[in-house]
N, C-alpha and C positions, 0 to 999 in steps of 0.2 A: 903234256907237251909232245908234239910230234916233229921229228927232224927227218928230212928226206934227202940224204946225200945223193949226189948225182949218180944215176945208174944203179942205185941200190934200193932195196925195199925200205919203207919208212921204219924208223925206230921210235917206239913209244916210250917216253920217260915219264914215270909217275910224278905228279906234282904234289908235293907236301903242302899241308895247310899252312905251314910256316912260310911258304913262298908266296902266299896270298896276302896282299896288304890288308891290314886291319881297317875297318871303317873308322872315320875320324870321330873324336869326341863330339857329343851333341851339346851345343851351347844355346839352349832356349829356356823358357820359363818352366819346363817340366823337370829341369835338373836342379832341384832345390835341396837344401839341407834342413833337417828338422830344427837344429839349433837356431837357424835364422828365422823360422816361422813361429817358434814357441812363444816369443814375446810380442807377436802381432795378432791382430784379429781380422785382417782383411780376407781371410778364408772362411769367416763366419758370416752368414746371412740370416736375417730375421724376417719372418712373414709379417706383413702389415695386417692391421685389422681389416682393411679393405680386401686384401687377398684372402684372408681367412673367411670372410663373409662370402666371397666369391666361390671358394671351395665348398662351403656349406650349402650354398644354393645349388651348386652342381651335383652334390650328393643327393639332395632332395629331388632335384629334377630327374636324376637317373632313377632313383627309387620309384618315382611316380610313373616314369615311362617304361620301367622294366615290366615285361609281360607276365612274370610270375612273382608271387609274393616273396619278398626277400626273406621273411622269417621261415618260409617253408622250403626254400631252394638252397641246396648245398653248393651250387656253382652259379657262375655268371657267364653270360654270353659276351665275349670280348667285342664282337661287332656292335652290339647294342651299347657297350660302354664307350666306344670310340665315336659313334655317330650321334649320341644323345647328350653329350656334355660340351660345355664351352667355358673357357677361362679368358675372357677378353682382355683383362688387365694382367693377370698372372702369367699367361702363356708367353707373351713377349719377354718377360723377365726370365722365365725358365729357359728360353732360347739363349739369352745372354749368359746364363750360368752354365748351360751346356757347352757353349763356345769355350768358356774357361776350362771346363773339364776336358774337352777334346783337344784343344789347341793351346792351352795355357798351363796352369799349375797342375792340373790333372785331378783335382778334387774340390769339393765344397761341402760345408756343413750348414744345413738349413735348420733353424731353430724356431720353435714357437707354435707348432700345431697343437691346438687345445684338445688333445685326445681324452683328457679327463672329463670333458663334457660330452664326449661322443661314445656311442657303443663301440665295441671292438670291430664289429662289422662295418660300421660307418667309417672308422679310422682306416680300415683296409680298402674300402671303396675310394676314399679320398686319396690314398697312396696310389691306387691303380689309375685314378684320373690324372694325377700328376705324371705318372709313368708313361701313359700313352701320349702325353704331350711332349715327351722327350724322344720317343722312338717306338719301334715295334718290340713287343714283349716276347721273350724267348723261353722255351721250356727248360726247367731247371733239373729235372730228374726223369727217370724212365717212365713215371706215371704221367708225364706231360704237364706238371704243375707250372703255371705261369706266375703264381703267387707262392713264394717260398716261406716256410716257417723255420726260423733259425732258433732252435731250442734243444736242450738236452733231452734225448729220447732214451737215456740209459744205456746207450751203445758204447762200443769201444773201437778205436781205430785199428785194433788187432784183427778185427773182422775185415777181410779184404773187400767186402761189399758195402762197408759202412763209409760214409763221407764224414769228415771230421766235424763239420758244422752240426752234426746230429749228436755230438758228445759235449761234455763239459771240459774237454782237454784243450790245451793251447793249440791253436791252429798252425802256428808258425807263418812267416811271411810267404804269401802265395798270390796267384792270380785266379780269377774265375774264368770260365769259358764263355766270355761275352765281351762286348766292347765296354759297356758301362754297367756297374752293379750299384743298385740303390738299396739302402737299408732304412727302415723306419723302426725306431725303438718304441716298443709298447711298455715293456717292463725291464728293469735292470736286475742283476743278480744280487744276492746278499753280499758277496764280496767278489772282486775280480771282474773279468769279462771286459777289460778295457780294449779299446781299438788302437792299433798302431798302423801308421802309414809310412812308407818309405819310397822315395823316388827310385825306380829301377833305372831311370836315365842317369841319375847321379851315381848309382852303383856301377853302371857300365863305364862311366867316365873314370871312376876311381880305380877300377880293375885295369882300364886302359893305361892309367898312369903308373900303377904299382906293379901289376903282373900281367903284361900283355900276353905272355905265354899261356896263362890260365884262362884269360878271356877268350883266346882262340878255341879252347876246349868247349866253351859254352856257345860258340857260334856254329857248332857241329850238331847234327841231329842226335837226340837222346830220347829213349823210350820213357813214356809216362803212362801209368796204369789208369784205365778208364773206370776202375772200381765197379765192374759188373754192368755198367751202362754202355752196352756195345751196339753201335748201329749195325744194321744188317749188312753182311759182307765185309765187315771191318775186323781188324785184329783187336784183341782185348786191351790194347795199348795204342797210343799214337806216338809218332816219332818226329818231333819238331825241336829245333834248337831252342835253348833258353832265351838267347838274344837273337833277334832277326833284324838285319839292316835292309831296308827297302824304301825306295823313293825318298832317300835322304833322311829317314827317320829310323829310330831303334825301337822295336816293340819287344816286350818280354812276355813269356808264358812259363809259369813255374809253380811247382808244388813238390818240395823235396821228398816228403813221405811217399808220394805216389811215384816218383822216379825210382825210389828204392824198392817199393813193393812190386814194380814192374819186373824186377829180376826174377820173380817166381815163375814167369812164363817160359815155356820151351822156346829156345832160339834167341833169348835175350841174354846177352853176356853180362857177367858181373861188372860193376863199375870199376874202372881202372884207377890206380892210385892218383893219376893226374886229374881224372874227373872228380874224384872225391876231394882232392885239394882245391879244385876250382869251385865246387859247390860249397865247401867249407868257407872259403873266402867270401863268396856271395852272402852266405848266412851271417858271417861275422860282421860284414858291412851293414846288412839289414838290421842287425841287433845293436849296432853302435848308436848310442844316445845322441851323438852329434849328427847322425844321418836320419834317424826316424823321428816321427812326431806322434806322441801319445795323446789320446783324448778319451773322455768318458761320454758315451752317448746317453742322453737323458730322454725320458719319455717325451715324445713329440718331436724329436730330432730326426732329420733325414740326412744321411750321408750319401753323396754321389762320388764314385771313384772310377777313374779311367784305367781299365785293366792293362792297357798296353804300356803305360808309363808309371804305374803305381803298383807296389806289392802291399797287400794288407794282411793284418794279423789280428788275432783276438787272444788275449791272455786267458789262461785257465780260470775257472770260477767255481765258487761255492754257491749253491742255489738254496732257496727256501724250500721247506718241505710242503708247504701249502701250495697246491697246484695253481691257485689263483694268483700267487705272487711270484711264480717262477719266471726267470729271465725269458723274454720272448721278443724277437725282432722279426719283422716282415722283410722279405727280400724280393727285388725285381732284377731280372737280367734284361738289359735294354740294348737294342740294335738301332742306333740313330742313322738316318739316311745320309747324314753328312760326316760320317766317321772316316778315319784315314784309310788309305788303301793298304792292304796287307799282301804279303807274298803268297804264292800259290800253295806253299806247304801248309798254310793254316787251314786249308780245306779239309785236311785229315782230322782236325778237331772241330772246326767251326761249321763243317758241312758245305760251306760256300764262303767265298771271300767278297761277295757282293754287299756293299754297305746297306744296312737296313734289312738284310735277309741272311744273316749269318749268326753263328754262335748258338749256345744252348746244347741240350742233350736230345738227340733224336734217335729213337729206337723203333723197331718195327711195331706197328700197331698203336703207337702213342699219338694222341692228338692234344693240342693245347687246351687246357681247361683251368679255370680259376676256381679252386676247390677250397672251401673252408673246413676246418677240423670239426666245427660244430657251430651252433648259433652263438656260442660264447667265444669262438675262436680258440 
């Protein structure tokens, strides 16, 4: 704040964050409580036989029109995928579900893809076809993969260049670096690996009610580790508030472990006691069984989650020793053209704030590719 007494030089008085009014609580469908949804099933959708037949036709149509034999090709051309497939009946329904994800509850669980009668490659192509009908696919790692494989690679989060989805550890509640994340379950773990969703909007409201002083801490920029996936000319971390109020909406971006591991970089200060207390309260609320919603993804299930209003978690798991039985999910990061507007600060992580052209991991030399691990996935 600047005061200019008559005949004197201006006096600049620093403005404390405590002097800035908090954004109001958000009262819309994204502010839900898990205890209210646990006894309902309106967040569960089922593919009809007609829609499944349509998907299967699209997979066959794409395989027929693809310029290289699928059995011999390790990758797919996304331009061919988007121009050679059509879902005349399912596509409008997908748009309705996307509207619920972006502007409603923030998530949906779709059940019933018959992956048991498909090859794993066919299941992946079907998932990609559904994904491109929701928006533009974004790269998920430094290799430019547009199709992610969520499975234990025997790594540990102690490695600063490992991302937790590559381990069997609990992920803790977090967001991904995209507008919408989609998961297709191929195989479940021997034990564990449950999915937990919690409304970050409801957490914002609860912190507003209980500890507005701590909520203020999470409206200020905080460093988050990029885990070795650094765009050219950028720092090895990004600096964005956990909660961001823009255009009348609250958006969250959060990964506690990566906030903590960012302290390893020169110039990044240790977390203050107040920041730790604020992050602890956020985590306590996310882990509250009244707040979150637990579910087990079964083979053939697709889960769509809006990262700006939902934190998602995966519990730790014990896997099978047989490689053919190990837990395996496919993942898409999607940028819908109708997504919400985001504040400029998100460009530090999303590369852009333009809906349909933002999010993902972009490093020098990386180009988008759909790469399969092998013919058997």
